[in-house]
C-alpha positions as CSV (number, residue, x, y, z in Angstrom):
1,M,6.0,6.8,-5.6
2,K,7.5,9.7,-3.7
3,H,7.5,9.6,0.1
4,T,6.8,12.9,1.9
5,G,6.7,12.3,5.6
6,T,4.2,9.5,6.0
7,K,2.2,10.5,3.0
8,I,3.0,8.9,-0.3
9,L,2.5,10.9,-3.5
10,M,1.8,8.7,-6.6
11,N,2.0,11.8,-8.8
12,D,0.9,15.4,-8.4
13,N,-2.8,14.6,-7.8
14,Q,-2.9,11.1,-6.3
15,T,-2.2,10.4,-2.6
16,T,-2.3,7.4,-0.4
17,S,-2.9,7.3,3.4
18,D,-0.8,9.1,5.9
19,H,-1.7,6.5,8.6
20,P,1.0,3.8,8.8
21,E,-1.4,1.2,10.0
22,T,-3.1,1.4,6.6
23,L,-0.2,-0.2,4.8
24,F,-0.7,-3.9,4.0
25,V,2.5,-5.9,3.3
26,I,3.0,-9.6,2.5
27,S,6.1,-11.4,1.3
28,R,7.1,-14.8,0.1
29,H,10.3,-16.7,-0.7
30,F,10.2,-18.6,-4.0
31,A,12.8,-21.3,-4.6
32,E,13.2,-20.0,-8.2
33,P,15.6,-17.6,-9.9
34,L,14.6,-13.9,-9.9
35,E,14.3,-13.9,-13.7
36,R,11.7,-16.7,-13.7
37,V,9.7,-15.1,-10.9
38,Y,9.8,-11.7,-12.6
39,R,8.8,-13.1,-15.9
40,A,5.7,-14.7,-14.3
41,W,4.6,-11.1,-13.3
42,T,5.4,-9.5,-16.6
43,E,4.5,-11.8,-19.4
44,P,0.9,-12.4,-20.5
45,E,0.8,-16.2,-20.7
46,P,2.3,-17.0,-17.3
47,L,0.4,-14.2,-15.6
48,K,-3.0,-15.4,-16.6
49,R,-2.2,-18.9,-15.4
50,W,-1.7,-17.9,-11.7
51,W,-3.2,-14.4,-11.1
52,G,-6.0,-14.1,-8.7
53,P,-7.1,-15.5,-5.3
54,K,-7.4,-19.3,-4.7
55,D,-10.3,-20.9,-6.5
56,F,-10.6,-18.0,-8.9
57,D,-9.7,-18.4,-12.6
58,V,-8.6,-15.9,-15.2
59,K,-11.2,-16.2,-18.0
60,S,-9.8,-13.4,-20.2
61,S,-6.8,-11.1,-20.0
62,S,-4.7,-8.8,-22.0
63,L,-1.4,-7.2,-20.9
64,D,0.3,-4.1,-22.3
65,F,3.5,-4.3,-20.2
66,R,4.9,-0.8,-20.3
67,R,4.7,2.3,-18.1
68,G,1.1,3.6,-18.6
69,G,0.1,0.2,-20.0
70,T,-2.6,-2.1,-18.4
71,F,-3.3,-5.6,-17.4
72,L,-7.0,-6.1,-17.9
73,Y,-8.5,-9.4,-16.6
74,C,-11.7,-11.2,-15.9
75,L,-11.8,-13.4,-12.8
76,Q,-14.4,-16.1,-12.4
77,D,-15.2,-17.1,-8.8
78,P,-16.1,-20.7,-7.8
79,D,-19.8,-20.0,-8.3
80,G,-19.2,-18.9,-11.9
81,D,-19.7,-15.2,-11.2
82,E,-17.3,-12.9,-13.1
83,M,-15.6,-9.7,-12.1
84,W,-13.2,-7.5,-14.1
85,G,-10.1,-5.8,-12.8
86,K,-7.1,-3.9,-14.1
87,W,-3.7,-2.8,-13.3
88,V,-2.5,0.6,-14.6
89,I,1.3,0.2,-14.6
90,T,3.0,3.3,-13.2
91,Q,6.6,2.2,-12.7
92,I,8.9,-0.6,-14.0
93,L,12.3,-1.2,-12.7
94,P,13.2,-4.5,-14.4
95,H,13.9,-7.4,-12.0
96,R,13.6,-5.1,-9.0
97,R,10.2,-3.5,-8.7
98,L,6.8,-3.0,-10.4
99,E,4.3,-0.4,-9.3
100,F,0.7,-0.3,-10.5
101,I,-2.8,0.8,-9.5
102,V,-5.3,-2.0,-9.1
103,A,-9.0,-1.4,-9.5
104,F,-12.2,-3.2,-10.3
105,C,-13.7,-2.1,-13.7
106,D,-16.0,-3.2,-16.5
107,E,-14.9,-5.4,-19.4
108,T,-13.7,-2.3,-21.3
109,G,-11.2,-1.4,-18.6
110,G,-12.9,1.9,-18.1
111,E,-13.2,3.9,-14.9
112,P,-12.9,2.1,-11.5
113,I,-16.0,0.6,-10.1
114,R,-16.9,-0.6,-6.6
115,H,-15.7,-3.9,-5.2
116,P,-18.4,-6.5,-6.0
117,Y,-18.4,-7.8,-2.4
118,E,-17.3,-4.8,-0.3
119,P,-19.0,-1.5,-1.3
120,M,-16.7,0.7,0.9
121,W,-13.5,-0.8,-0.5
122,P,-11.3,1.9,-2.0
123,L,-11.8,2.4,-5.8
124,E,-8.1,2.2,-6.4
125,V,-5.2,0.5,-4.5
126,S,-1.6,1.4,-5.1
127,T,0.5,-1.7,-5.5
128,E,4.3,-2.1,-5.2
129,V,5.9,-5.5,-5.9
130,I,9.5,-5.7,-4.9
131,F,11.8,-8.6,-6.1
132,N,15.0,-9.4,-4.3
133,P,17.5,-12.3,-4.6
134,D,17.1,-14.4,-1.5
135,G,19.6,-17.2,-0.9
136,D,18.7,-19.9,-3.4
137,G,15.7,-18.1,-4.7
138,T,13.7,-14.9,-4.8
139,R,11.8,-12.9,-2.2
140,V,8.7,-11.1,-3.4
141,E,7.2,-8.4,-1.2
142,V,3.8,-6.9,-2.1
143,R,2.8,-3.5,-0.5
144,W,-0.7,-2.2,-0.8
145,L,-2.2,1.2,0.1
146,P,-5.5,2.7,-0.8
147,L,-5.3,5.6,-3.3
148,N,-7.3,8.8,-3.0
149,A,-9.5,7.0,-0.4
150,T,-12.1,8.6,1.8
151,A,-11.9,8.0,5.6
152,A,-14.6,5.3,5.3
153,E,-12.7,3.6,2.5
154,E,-9.5,3.7,4.4
155,K,-11.3,2.2,7.4
156,A,-12.7,-0.6,5.2
157,F,-9.2,-1.3,3.9
158,I,-7.7,-1.6,7.4
159,A,-10.6,-3.8,8.5
160,G,-10.0,-5.9,5.4
161,H,-6.3,-6.7,6.1
162,D,-7.1,-10.3,7.1
163,A,-9.1,-10.7,3.8
164,C,-6.1,-9.2,1.9
165,R,-3.8,-11.6,3.6
166,A,-6.0,-14.6,2.7
167,G,-6.4,-13.3,-0.9
168,W,-2.7,-12.6,-1.4
169,T,-1.7,-15.9,0.3
170,G,-3.9,-17.8,-2.2
171,T,-2.5,-15.8,-5.1
172,L,1.1,-16.4,-4.1
173,D,0.3,-20.1,-3.6
174,K,-0.9,-20.2,-7.2
175,L,2.2,-18.4,-8.3
176,E,4.3,-21.0,-6.4
177,T,2.4,-23.9,-8.1
178,H,2.8,-22.3,-11.5
179,L,6.6,-21.8,-11.0
180,A,7.0,-25.4,-9.9
181,A,5.0,-26.7,-12.9
182,E,7.1,-24.5,-15.2
183,R,10.3,-25.8,-13.7
184,K,9.2,-29.4,-14.1
185,G,8.2,-28.7,-17.7
186,A,11.6,-27.2,-18.4
187,S,13.5,-30.1,-17.0
């Protein structure tokens, strides 16, 4: 990501919002070493164990962890309905930062499709995950911005900040549970 004033350029033809209130940020301290937390985000087996909001399960996934690679996944909600999503990885700074574009898609990982529950949600969301040593553990900060969004999509994203917070809180809770279980298994 390149910052130009308040507008962020992903590359020459992708832009995020120039309205600061659009940015969604959430962070969490994990009582785990940075290497273990980073591995949970970057290796296929750990990632599929915790990824997704509370009460959603990853039913299928594949990870090609490299710049330009993808994480393609199928989430199943509590009612048994399935939805596909993907990351397109745009930047990897090992043990420091990951950047990727998140989108809903079909099972082939093709072009982005509309959010299954919110039709005005942006087709793509720029994601930055920052990892920092923090005392006896690791702080993870997630930053989300709509990518190439219309004014209506940006408005829906801002209105959805509470839902983003709930979804990411549940996702990070699942990561915390996964890391605790992994630690117990390693003892």
